[in-house]
C-alpha positions, 0 to 999 in steps of 0.5 A, a space after each residue: 499499499 502507498 500513502 494518500 489512500 491509494 491501495 495496490 491490489 496484490 495477492 497478499 492484499 486480496 488474502 487479507 481483505 477476503 480473510 478479514 471479511 469472512 472472519 467477520 461474517 463468522 462473527 455475525 453468523 455466531 460461529 462457535 456460539 450456535 449451530 453455525 459452522 465454518 470450514 477452512 477450504 482451498 485457501 479460503 473459508 466457508 461460513 454457514 449460519 441460519 438459512 438465508 443469512 447474507 453471511 452464508 458464503 465462501 471467500 478467499 477460495 483458490 487465492 494462491 493455492 490449488 483447490 482439489 476436487 476433494 476439497 470442492 466435494 467437502 465444501 459442497 457437503 458442508 452446505 448440503 448437510 446444513 440445507 443451504 445453497 452454496 454461494 462462492 464469491 470468487 476473487 479474480 486473483 484466484 487460481 486460473 481455471 477455478 471458475 471453469 471447474 465450478 461451472 462444470 459442477 453446476 455453479 451459475 453466475 449470479 452477479 458481480 460486486 465491487 471490493 473497495 479499499 482505502 489506505 490510511 492515513 484517512 486525510 480530511 475531506 471537504 464536508 461542507 455539503 454534508 454539515 446539515 447531516 448529524 451522525 450519532 453512534 447507537 448507544 441504547 435499545 431505542 437507537 438500535 431499533 431505529 437503526 434496524 428500521 432505517 437500514 432495512 427500509 434503505 436496503 429494500 428501496 430501489 436505488 432510483 425513484 420512484 419507490 414504493 413502500 416495501 412489502 411487509 413480508 420483505 421488510 420483516 425478513 430483512 429486519 430479522 437479518 439486520 437484528 443479527 448485526 449486533 456484536 460487541 465488535 460492531 459500531 452502528 451509526 445513525 444519520 439524521 437530517 432535518 431532525 429525523 433518522 435518514 440512514 445508517 451504517 455499521 463498522 468492524 475493526 480487526 487485524 488493522 482493517 476497518 470494514 464499513 458495511 450496511 450503509 443505507 439511506 431512506 429514499 426521501 433523503 438520498 442525494 443529500 450527503 447522508 452516506 458521505 457523512 456516515 462513511 467519513 464518521 466511520 473513517 474518523 473513528 478508526 483506531 490508530 492501528 487501522 491501516 486499511 478501510 474496505 467496503 463491498 458495494 454493488 458493482 457500478 452503484 451510487 454507493 460505489 461512486 460515493 466511496 470513490 469520492 471519499 478516496 476509496 478505489 476498486 481493489 477488484 470485482 468479485 464474481 458471485 457464483 451460486 449452486 442451488 
């Protein structure tokens, strides 16, 4: 890595990013505290908690190491035993030919996601346009309930207007997932505009990495700098030992462009491969 927030994408960096993210998924899935499980396989790690959790995934597979057919068999058995579909988020730095082998096994390309990164120091940015946005860290049960509602609604709402209220069952399912985003190692932030909760995000810090996730803004408050204010607060709260900030966004999304304006750069684009 270099200064001014620039990150050089190397195999070593990819391994670090993938491991930090999947280890955090293991924390959220309650591996070691419940029936959730994890499997070290092919240089990466697989996590599986309750059905439908977004943390049920495989990261780091094939990064600098060969992946045997026996390892892929074990990976598939791991998820089959838990009645869960398999989702492999494949880094483009994985060994050559792995994606073709997965395709022959019945995996299908679901989409892509962007892994963004910025190196410390997190130099100040011009925040004049977002001074009307107030950011507070959640500190009580009421704040956590508001965070859950705002982030759930923000996630469900379409990126571009017009939007309609989400179906009740979709909101309840999303809200149930968000309620699991509670852990001693997680900081959750609420953004307020005109005195009302407008958006939120969460962070984790471990092994020198600051992970920013769950950034969402209610449709009526978009394009007012809510996400910018949230991400900047997360960066300013980074511990002294943090030398890398990361975030995963939908490829080409407004969220990705916001992170780019804040000095993040595209590290690589993951392919999301699934097998029912």
